[in-house]
C-alpha atoms as one frame of an Amber mdcrd trajectory, in Angstrom:
protein
  45.961  64.679  30.912  47.282  65.995  27.406  47.314  64.062  24.390  48.838
  65.316  21.154  47.780  63.955  17.913  50.754  65.055  14.930  50.747  64.093
  11.762  53.853  63.420   9.632  56.104  65.449   7.960  55.860  66.107   3.716
  55.945  62.771   2.375  57.425  61.183  -0.128  54.821  58.726  -0.485  56.759
  56.382  -2.895  59.580  55.554  -0.701  57.476  55.813   2.613  59.620  58.522
   4.069  59.682  62.504   4.487  60.706  64.726   2.127  63.382  67.318   2.557
  60.961  69.928   3.031  59.535  67.493   5.439  62.968  67.128   7.281  62.568
  70.442   8.189  59.115  70.501   9.480  60.052  67.555  11.698  63.016  69.586
  12.775  60.840  72.289  13.598  58.315  70.379  15.064  61.073  68.881  17.099
  62.150  72.189  18.575  58.393  72.998  19.319  57.788  69.693  21.333  60.784
  70.726  23.415  58.068  72.422  25.381  55.799  69.904  25.577  57.139  67.542
  28.513  55.996  64.752  26.740  56.260  61.797  28.898  55.323  58.892  25.962
  55.613  58.810  22.321  53.848  56.619  20.357  53.966  56.307  16.157  52.396
  54.810  13.556  54.375  51.569  12.113  54.661  53.727   8.593  58.210  55.315
   7.722  56.912  58.630   7.345  55.701  58.741  10.731  58.277  57.089  12.160
  61.198  59.282  11.100  58.490  62.174  12.068  58.897  61.059  15.114  62.439
  60.059  15.582  62.992  63.769  15.486  61.461  64.795  18.283  62.239  61.606
  20.311  66.014  62.600  19.817  65.455  66.096  20.751  63.856  64.740  24.174
  65.115  61.949  24.866  62.031  59.066  24.618  62.270  56.465  22.488  58.876
  56.242  20.488  56.763  52.776  20.980  54.857  51.744  17.561  51.358  50.959
  17.445  50.388  49.534  14.811  46.513  50.958  15.076  47.890  54.440  14.615
  48.873  53.526  10.849  46.967  55.239   7.968  43.343  54.244   7.766  43.803
  53.408   4.154  41.293  50.667   3.825  39.609  51.044   0.367  36.129  50.972
  -0.972  34.467  50.510  -4.214  32.535  53.949  -5.727  29.604  54.450  -8.546
  31.882  56.897  -9.985  35.147  55.301 -10.220  36.536  52.451 -11.955  38.722
  51.292  -8.739  38.938  51.088  -5.090  39.312  54.328  -3.303  39.885  56.045
  -0.285  36.781  56.803   2.084  37.968  60.244   3.447  39.034  61.059  -0.581
  35.490  61.109  -1.842  34.025  63.843  -4.439  31.799  66.371  -1.788  29.231
  66.349  -4.963  28.725  62.546  -3.614  29.196  61.813  -0.768  26.959  65.141
   0.470  23.755  63.875  -0.738  23.875  61.064   1.654  22.306  61.788   4.683
  23.451  59.061   6.426  27.365  59.967   5.699  26.203  62.788   8.509  25.029
  60.689  10.864  27.448  59.193  13.457  25.951  55.590  13.578  24.260  55.335
  10.312  27.536  55.687   8.374  28.043  52.485   8.854  24.794  51.217   7.128
  25.798  52.924   3.512  26.289  50.145   0.748  30.285  50.731  -0.232  31.160
  51.096   3.545  29.506  47.791   3.938  30.805  45.992   1.595  34.648  47.769
   2.270  33.886  46.561   5.974  35.161  49.814   6.948  33.040  49.979  10.581
  35.228  46.998  11.685  38.435  48.645  10.629  37.241  51.812  12.106  36.416
  49.572  15.686  40.101  48.729  15.383  41.295  51.823  15.360  39.077  53.197
  18.574  39.862  49.907  20.466  43.091  50.637  20.384  42.731  54.017  21.432
  40.434  53.417  24.209  43.085  50.586  25.429  45.936  53.214  24.974  44.562
  55.677  27.429  43.303  52.847  29.558  47.208  51.973  30.067  47.099  55.680
  31.666  44.634  55.722  33.406  41.143  56.486  31.652  38.613  53.786  30.901
  36.086  54.186  28.540  32.206  54.222  29.552  29.969  54.836  26.734  30.963
  58.359  25.665  33.042  59.500  28.230  35.667  57.794  30.486  36.131  56.750
  34.153  39.202  57.819  35.673  40.508  55.595  37.336  44.387  56.895  37.541
  43.799  60.302  36.815  46.773  62.523  35.683  48.590  65.251  34.163  50.935
  63.112  31.680  51.308  64.374  28.301  51.280  61.591  25.390  52.404  62.076
  21.904  50.576  60.148  18.647  52.552  60.739  15.523  50.262  59.658  12.732
  48.223  60.440   9.560  45.188  62.847   8.561  42.985  59.679   7.676  43.610
  57.854  11.033  43.527  61.205  12.965  39.939  61.920  11.613  39.053  58.230
  12.886  40.351  59.312  16.546  38.462  62.750  16.658  35.322  60.813  14.823
  35.389  58.837  18.352  36.377  61.715  20.537  33.272  63.711  19.804  30.969
  60.990  18.179  30.708  62.520  15.061  30.770  60.452  11.644  34.071  60.180
  10.050  32.981  61.400   6.331  32.528  64.762   7.982  35.485  65.099   9.324
  37.777  63.677   7.179  36.300  66.253   4.244  35.187  69.447   6.531  39.245
  69.385   8.304  42.646  69.286   6.840  45.472  68.263   8.792  48.281  69.497
   7.085  52.098  68.052   7.620  53.259  67.860  11.211  50.057  69.676  12.657
  49.550  69.275  16.025  46.254  68.706  17.771  45.922  68.937  21.266  43.329
  67.450  23.245  42.649  67.604  26.845  40.889  65.441  29.599  38.351  67.412
  32.063  36.847  66.404  35.184  34.683  68.368  36.153  32.895  65.358  38.307
  35.367  63.006  40.669  36.337  60.147  38.495  34.570  60.738  35.114  36.397
  62.436  32.319  35.862  63.496  28.745  37.857  64.595  26.324  38.218  68.025
  24.694  40.155  69.347  21.400  42.009  72.776  22.443  43.556  73.384  19.025
  43.324  71.208  15.642  46.117  71.519  13.188  48.146  74.098  14.414  51.427
  75.208  12.655  53.037  77.610  14.750  56.328  75.630  14.587  56.505  76.549
  11.048  55.184  79.679  11.073  58.111  80.678  13.717  60.590  78.939  11.615
  59.947  80.635   8.384  58.447  77.523   6.394  55.917  77.255   4.302  52.856
  74.668   5.260  52.970  72.029   2.899  49.861  71.540   0.693  49.649  67.447
   1.007  46.045  66.247   1.973  44.482  69.736  -0.253  42.798  70.177  -3.270
  42.436  72.882  -5.485  41.622  76.203  -4.047  40.143  76.957  -7.410  39.580
  74.430 -10.161  41.386  76.527 -12.085  44.630  76.257 -10.683  47.405  72.785
 -11.498  46.816  71.734  -8.041  45.798  68.291  -6.967  42.026  68.085  -8.304
  41.610  63.777  -7.303
């Protein structure tokens, strides 16, 4: 089985839609998706993801199915260096990197701001939703791997957001979400490809073959969006916070 995790196109967050650039990105992505032979499209309920999915849906003739747990992981926490709640995947490196628990796949839940924000419960909702979806497609979670009840070569596409993608990869790889949310960046319309591997009959694991691929943009002469990145050097006018 192949799983594609796809971030929405360049966003207009005010309108929860796509910018004109985002629409061009989504069109180039849709052209690429013609070659993927997608069996089912799932999408976040948010407008920017649904519109991105719609471009691909129109090209391949598959109607997207909305999954609420694919919406952006936008739960906020109180931080000592800010006077208002903030996103957990937008922490300052000099703050979060000092706490070893935030690098641990289990102990990150014990950090005060994570506990007070009930982040572990929201994290579990996403993981449970993902595992329920895989069970529908024949793969049932057992510990950190999956029981292949109905092994197959289906391809499913999940149109969503960078925050929730970090949670999904954290679950798949058994890595703390803070590490992935701050150590990786999935730019708009980037494609992450995951395969099942069944090296022993009935026992499957998930393996990431590609993260954040943007080859469709380069092929179409479209520069990648900056969205989700921060300034490359401090003296630039790019986003700092």
